[in-house]
Every structure is written in C-alpha cells, then in structure tokens.
C-alpha positions in Angstrom: 107.1 36.7 -60.0 106.1 38.3 -56.6 108.6 40.4 -54.7 111.7 38.5 -53.5 114.1 39.3 -50.7 117.8 38.9 -50.3 119.3 38.5 -46.8 123.0 39.1 -46.2 123.5 37.9 -42.7 127.1 38.8 -42.2 129.6 38.4 -39.4 129.8 42.1 -39.0 126.7 43.5 -40.7 123.2 42.4 -41.7 121.6 43.8 -44.9 118.1 43.1 -46.4 117.2 44.0 -50.0 114.0 43.4 -52.1 113.4 43.1 -55.8 110.4 42.6 -58.1 112.4 42.3 -61.3 115.7 40.9 -62.4 117.0 44.4 -63.1 115.9 46.6 -60.2 116.6 46.3 -56.5 116.2 48.4 -53.4 117.5 48.2 -49.8 115.1 47.7 -46.9 115.7 50.1 -44.1 115.7 49.2 -40.4 114.0 51.7 -38.0 112.4 54.9 -39.2 112.9 58.6 -39.5 116.2 59.9 -38.2 116.8 56.6 -36.6 116.7 54.5 -39.8 119.6 52.4 -41.2 120.2 50.7 -44.6 122.1 47.9 -42.8 122.7 47.1 -39.1 125.6 45.6 -37.2 125.0 41.9 -36.5 124.8 42.4 -32.8 122.2 40.9 -30.4 121.8 42.0 -26.8 119.4 41.1 -24.0 118.4 43.3 -21.2 118.2 41.6 -17.8 114.5 41.0 -17.1 112.5 41.4 -14.0 111.6 38.2 -12.1 109.8 35.6 -14.2 110.0 37.7 -17.4 111.8 36.9 -20.7 115.1 38.8 -21.5 114.4 41.7 -23.8 116.3 41.5 -27.1 117.7 44.3 -29.2 119.8 44.4 -32.4 122.2 46.6 -34.3 122.5 50.2 -33.1 119.7 49.7 -30.6 121.6 46.8 -29.0 124.6 49.1 -28.7 122.4 51.8 -27.1 120.9 49.3 -24.7 124.4 48.1 -23.7 125.6 51.7 -23.0 122.5 52.7 -21.1 122.3 49.6 -19.0 125.9 48.4 -18.7 126.1 45.5 -16.4 122.5 44.4 -17.0 122.9 43.5 -20.7 124.2 40.3 -22.3 126.0 41.4 -25.5 126.5 39.0 -28.4 128.3 39.8 -31.6 129.7 38.0 -34.7 127.2 35.2 -34.1 127.8 33.9 -37.6 131.4 32.9 -36.6 129.8 30.1 -34.5 127.4 28.6 -37.1 129.8 25.9 -38.3 131.3 25.1 -34.9 130.2 21.8 -33.3 131.8 23.0 -30.0 129.2 25.7 -29.7 126.2 24.0 -28.1 124.4 27.1 -26.9 124.5 29.6 -24.0 122.5 30.8 -21.1 121.0 34.3 -21.1 119.7 35.4 -17.7 118.5 31.9 -16.9 117.1 31.1 -20.4 119.0 28.7 -22.6 119.5 29.6 -26.3 121.0 27.3 -29.0 122.5 28.9 -32.1 119.2 28.6 -34.0 117.4 30.4 -31.2 120.0 33.2 -31.2 119.9 33.7 -34.9 116.1 33.6 -35.2 115.9 36.1 -32.3 118.4 38.4 -34.0 116.6 38.3 -37.4 113.1 38.4 -35.9 114.0 41.5 -33.9 115.6 43.1 -37.0 112.6 42.2 -39.3 110.2 43.8 -36.8 112.0 47.1 -37.3 111.3 47.1 -41.1 108.1 48.1 -43.0 108.2 44.7 -44.8 107.8 42.4 -41.8 104.4 41.1 -42.9 105.3 41.0 -46.5 108.2 38.7 -45.7 105.8 35.9 -44.7 104.9 33.9 -47.8 107.7 35.5 -49.9 110.8 34.0 -51.4 114.0 34.8 -49.6 117.5 34.1 -50.8 120.2 34.0 -48.1 123.9 34.4 -48.6 126.4 31.8 -47.3 130.2 31.8 -47.4 132.1 29.5 -49.7 134.2 28.4 -46.7 132.7 28.9 -43.2 134.9 30.5 -40.6 136.6 28.4 -37.9 139.5 26.0 -37.6 137.4 22.9 -38.5 134.1 24.2 -39.9 131.2 21.7 -40.2 129.3 22.9 -43.3 126.5 20.4 -42.9 125.9 21.6 -39.3 126.0 25.2 -40.4 123.3 24.7 -43.1 121.1 22.7 -40.7 121.3 25.6 -38.2 120.5 28.2 -40.9 117.5 26.2 -42.1 116.1 25.6 -38.7 116.5 29.3 -37.7 114.8 30.5 -40.9 112.0 28.0 -40.8 110.3 30.1 -38.0 109.4 33.0 -40.3 107.0 31.5 -42.8 108.8 32.2 -46.0 107.3 30.5 -49.1 110.8 29.2 -50.1 114.3 29.7 -49.0 117.4 29.4 -51.2 121.0 29.7 -50.2 123.5 31.3 -52.6 127.3 31.7 -52.3 128.0 35.3 -51.2 130.5 36.1 -54.0 128.1 34.8 -56.6 125.4 37.2 -55.3 128.0 40.1 -55.4 128.8 39.1 -59.0 125.1 39.4 -60.0 125.0 42.9 -58.4 128.1 43.9 -60.2 127.0 42.5 -63.6 124.2 45.1 -63.8 127.1 47.6 -64.7 128.6 45.4 -67.5 128.3 46.8 -71.0 129.9 43.8 -72.8 130.4 40.1 -72.2 133.1 39.5 -69.5 134.7 36.9 -67.3 134.5 38.4 -63.8 136.3 37.5 -60.6 134.5 38.6 -57.4 136.4 38.8 -54.2 134.2 39.3 -51.2 136.0 40.2 -47.9 133.7 39.9 -44.9 134.4 39.8 -41.2 135.1 36.1 -41.0 135.8 34.8 -44.5 137.3 35.8 -47.9 135.3 34.3 -50.7 136.0 34.1 -54.4 133.8 33.5 -57.4 134.6 33.5 -61.1 131.6 34.0 -63.4 131.0 34.5 -67.2 128.4 37.1 -68.0 126.8 37.8 -71.3 123.6 39.4 -72.6 121.3 37.8 -75.2 118.2 39.7 -76.3 118.8 42.1 -73.5 118.6 39.4 -70.9 121.6 38.8 -68.6 123.0 35.3 -68.8 125.5 34.0 -66.3 127.6 30.9 -66.1 129.5 29.9 -62.9 133.1 28.9 -63.6 134.8 28.4 -60.2 134.6 29.3 -56.5 136.8 29.2 -53.5 137.7 30.9 -50.3 139.4 30.8 -46.9 138.4 31.6 -43.3 140.5 34.8 -43.1 139.2 38.3 -43.4 138.6 41.5 -41.5 138.4 40.0 -38.0 141.7 38.3 -38.5 143.3 41.6 -39.5 141.9 43.2 -36.4 143.3 40.4 -34.3 146.8 41.2 -35.6 146.5 44.7 -34.2 145.1 43.5 -30.9 147.9 40.8 -30.6 150.7 43.3 -31.3 149.4 46.3 -29.5 146.8 45.4 -26.9 147.5 41.9 -25.5 151.0 42.8 -24.1 149.2 45.3 -21.9 146.9 42.5 -20.6 149.7 40.2 -19.6 150.3 38.1 -22.7 153.8 36.5 -22.4 153.8 37.0 -18.6 154.4 34.3 -16.0 153.1 32.9 -12.8 154.6 30.8 -10.0 153.4 27.2 -9.4 154.9 24.6 -7.2 158.4 26.2 -7.3 158.2 26.6 -11.1 157.7 29.7 -13.3 155.1 29.0 -16.0 153.7 31.2 -18.8 150.1 32.3 -18.4 148.2 30.1 -20.9 148.3 31.8 -24.3 144.9 30.4 -25.3 143.3 32.8 -22.8 144.5 35.7 -24.8 143.3 34.4 -28.1 139.8 34.3 -26.5 140.1 37.9 -25.7 141.4 38.8 -29.2 138.3 37.2 -30.7 136.0 39.7 -29.0 132.8 38.0 -30.2 133.7 35.1 -27.9 134.1 37.2 -24.8 130.5 37.0 -23.7 130.8 33.2 -23.7 134.4 33.2 -22.3 133.1 35.3 -19.3 130.9 32.4 -18.3 133.6 29.7 -18.8 135.6 27.6 -16.4 138.8 29.0 -18.0 137.9 32.5 -16.9 137.1 31.2 -13.4 140.5 29.5 -13.3 142.3 32.7 -14.4 140.8 34.7 -11.5 142.1 32.0 -9.1 145.5 32.3 -10.8 145.8 36.1 -10.3 147.5 36.0 -6.9 150.4 33.9 -8.4 151.0 36.1 -11.4 154.2 38.2 -11.7 152.4 40.9 -13.6 149.3 40.8 -11.5 148.3 44.3 -12.4 148.1 43.4 -16.1 146.2 40.2 -15.5 143.8 42.1 -13.2 143.2 44.6 -16.1 142.5 41.6 -18.3 139.9 40.3 -15.9 138.3 43.8 -15.4 137.9 44.3 -19.2 136.1 41.0 -19.5 133.9 41.4 -16.5 133.0 45.0 -17.6 132.0 43.8 -21.2 134.6 46.0 -22.9 134.9 43.7 -25.9 132.7 45.8 -28.2 134.3 49.1 -27.3 137.7 47.5 -27.9 136.5 46.1 -31.2 135.2 49.5 -32.3 138.5 51.2 -31.4 140.6 48.7 -33.2 138.3 48.5 -36.2 138.4 52.3 -36.5 142.2 52.2 -36.5 142.2 49.6 -39.3 139.8 51.7 -41.3 141.9 54.9 -40.9 145.0 53.0 -42.0 143.4 52.6 -45.4 143.9 56.3 -45.9 146.7 57.3 -43.5 150.2 56.1 -42.8 150.0 56.4 -39.0 147.1 56.2 -36.7 146.9 56.5 -32.9 145.1 53.8 -31.0 143.6 55.0 -27.7 141.5 52.9 -25.4 140.8 54.5 -22.0 139.7 51.2 -20.2 143.4 50.0 -20.5 144.5 53.3 -19.0 143.8 57.0 -19.3 147.2 57.6 -20.9 147.2 54.5 -23.1 148.0 55.6 -26.6 150.0 53.6 -29.2 150.9 54.8 -32.7 150.1 52.1 -35.3 152.0 52.4 -38.6 150.6 51.1 -41.9 153.9 49.6 -42.7 153.9 47.6 -39.5 150.2 46.5 -40.1 151.1 45.3 -43.6 153.9 43.2 -42.0 151.5 41.8 -39.4 149.0 40.6 -42.0 151.5 39.5 -44.6 151.1 35.8 -43.7 147.3 36.2 -43.9 147.5 37.8 -47.4 149.7 34.9 -48.6 147.1 32.4 -47.5 144.4 34.4 -49.2 146.4 34.5 -52.4 146.9 30.8 -52.2 143.2 30.3 -52.0 142.8 32.5 -55.0 145.4 30.4 -56.9 143.3 27.3 -56.2 140.1 29.0 -57.4 141.7 30.1 -60.7 143.3 26.7 -61.2 139.9 25.0 -60.8 138.6 27.3 -63.5 141.3 26.1 -65.8 142.1 29.6 -66.9 145.0 32.1 -66.5 145.0 35.4 -64.7 145.0 37.1 -68.1 141.6 35.6 -68.9 140.0 37.6 -66.1 138.4 40.7 -67.7 137.2 42.4 -64.5 137.9 42.1 -60.8 135.2 43.3 -58.4 136.3 43.8 -54.8 133.6 44.0 -52.2 133.3 44.0 -48.4 134.8 46.4 -45.9 138.2 44.8 -45.9 138.6 45.4 -49.6 139.6 49.0 -48.6 142.8 47.7 -47.0 145.6 49.0 -49.2 147.6 45.8 -49.0 144.6 43.8 -50.2 143.9 46.1 -53.2 147.6 46.1 -54.0 147.7 42.3 -54.1 145.0 42.2 -56.7 146.3 45.2 -58.7 149.7 43.6 -58.9 148.3 40.3 -60.0 145.6 41.5 -62.5 146.5 45.1 -63.3 145.0 48.2 -61.7 142.8 49.0 -64.7 140.8 45.8 -64.1 140.1 46.5 -60.4 136.7 48.0 -59.4 134.6 48.2 -56.3 131.5 49.9 -54.9 128.5 48.9 -52.9 130.9 47.3 -50.4 128.2 46.8 -47.8 125.2 46.2 -50.0 126.3 44.2 -53.1 125.6 40.8 -51.7 122.1 41.6 -50.5 121.3 43.3 -53.8 122.6 40.3 -55.8 120.6 37.9 -53.6 117.4 39.8 -54.2 118.1 39.9 -58.0 118.7 36.2 -58.1 115.4 35.6 -56.2 113.5 37.5 -58.8 114.8 35.2 -61.6 112.9 32.3 -63.0 116.0 30.1 -62.6 116.7 31.1 -59.0 117.0 27.5 -57.9 119.8 27.0 -60.4 122.0 29.3 -58.3 121.2 27.6 -55.0 124.4 26.4 -53.2 122.6 23.7 -51.2 
C-alpha cells in the first residue's frame, strides 16, 4: 500500500497526517523552519489586489499575520466548515470575485497544501477525510455538505477519496494504545459539533480488528460555549436588549443581529448584508446609540477574530482557574470583566444536557449499558472543559476516562485507516 493521508478539516483547526502502514503515522507540518506548524487554524484571508489582479489568499497563522499587517485591506474568513451543510449559504464576493463554498474550501486547502513538503506526493495518493456525525447548523443538509466536500476535493488529483466519521478516526488512533480487547466510547468535541462513536477493538495474530457498534452526535461544541460567554459578558456592551424609537413606539433592537455577532465566523458575511446596512440606518433612533455605534465599529473594523481569540483564551483558562478576567480593548480601554467558572458552568448547563441526551441515544442504539463501556476517550479542545470531563467521569467512572492527542487524534486515525486494506469498509458515504 502506498502512502496514505488523513485530513482533519475542522471548524477551528486543520491537521494533515500521513501513514505507510496500519501501525505508524506522522503529522505533516505546514511552513518550514521556525515558522512551521503541526496544524493550522482553519482561517482563510484574501489581500485586496491591485487592479485586474486576483485576491491573494493566505491561511492559518499567515492569514492572521496578513490581517494584522494589512487591516482594512483583507477579507477574513474563519470557521468555514460551519457553512458546509447550509443551503442558505450560496457564496460570497471577495474584492469583486465570486466564491461558492467549494471555491473557498479548495482555496484554503490548496494554499495550505502548498506550504507542506508533500504537495506533489498528495497527487495520486489516497486521502481519507474526516466528517462529523451530525453537521453543524439548525437544519443541516448532509447531502449538500458531502456534495460540496467532493467537489472541493476533486480539484487536487487524489487517487481516491474516502470520508470517515471523525470519532471513528479518533478511535483508531486511540486503539494503538490498547493492550487488551475493549469496547471504547470516543467523544470528539470540535468547534461546531460533538460526535460520539462506540467501537469494539480486538487483536488477532497481532492485527488490530475493529467493529463499529454505534455513533451519534449533536451540533453543540466549543463555539457554542464561547457564544455563552459573549452573550453574557460582551453583547450587553454592544446594545443587546436596548431599544429604539419608531413611529411613536419603543421597540427592541432585533436580537438576531446580536446572534450574528456572537457567531464571529459569520461577521465577514454579515458585514456585507442588508441587515447590517439597516442597522446603520437605525442608529440615529437608538436609545443607547453609543453601544450600537460600538457594535457597528467592531464589525466594520473586522474585530471578530480578535474577540474570538480573547473569549477562547478565557474559556481555556477557565479549565485550570476558577476566575479569569476578560479584557478587550476595542470595546473600551477600561473594559474588564471577571468571568467565574461557576457562572460559566451555569451558562453551558443546558448545552451539556443536550450533549448528554445525544450520548444517551448513541448508547441506546448500541443496545448496551454504560457499564459495558471499558474505556472512554475524550478528544478535541473542548474536552478540557472541567464540566465536560465531570459529566463523563460521573457517568462512567473517572478511572475509565482518558485523553491525549486532542488536536491530532482524528488526522492520525484517518491516515491509519487509509493504510488499511479494508479502508473502504470504514467510509461513511
């Protein structure tokens, strides 16, 4: 079997791995020297071109650098995966050039592949791509999502492309550690979705055997948790809950405008929308016009990513500290709010309940009890959240919980599956 590749195109991060055997795997780095990275943020940016030229794309940390160095002349797009299953997303204009989802995805991946030492080797090779069990969004269209994935990936000349559920891939990565037969629950917490997979692993003649038992998931994960912080701490400073005067009546500023801001990956599209244009017209009638003006400034100045970074850092720190201070200078030089872990746990309690219900359904489909689970492997950045780990420890016992390779387990597992003779068996669709 020639070398195979595993691609974890995530909402927050993109990771590429390669494998030549069913037992060994290595990460592919992006960039080189001191500017090399084992994985990159799933960010795409375009630098405003000179007349009659094509916008210049960048990805990951280079996109962030481009954004900082050329602020105002860069179109910044993040969490692209969140739109893959949305029929409402038809495409977007970038400095006069129209991009559909497939064009954005192929541009992001092509720019990323060009920063590796395996760009040429990818052509003609097998690639196994992760996909969530349940796509993000209020009414995700799975068929549309897969059509978009296939069209975007068709431009790279792979010999064959397989799609595997992300928690199944993580399970294969984890199974390399097993010393005895086991029924394993893998819970993968990404940016947009929480996915579950139950697998039975055994070894016969030294060869790893795997049997899928059940899978499930829900469109709630790290981005939703970040939104809870934004909703409680940031949006009141931007006028959420405030009012405006219209024809002798006092009306609330439309709440849906604030949900657009909370989902920062939509800001670059919201900035071009009719809703945003109407908000600017509404400003003169608002009671808290200073807050709404700040709302408008943050959108126009492309502060979505800096806000995302500030909030995400607070969430990460809350995994290890009881209180964390959120500062974000664009809201105000003196803006500082103390966020307590106890409050954060309360804000996400409803989300955790829905995640637990999805897990109930996954185990019920397996026709087994919680006690039949031998090991629980938690992966993905949100698996560090204490309330998440506590939920699983309480349910299955702390001694069964393990983790590791939180950002690489999926890509590693995808590459290992690609190296197997029965790779097609694990294809999701």
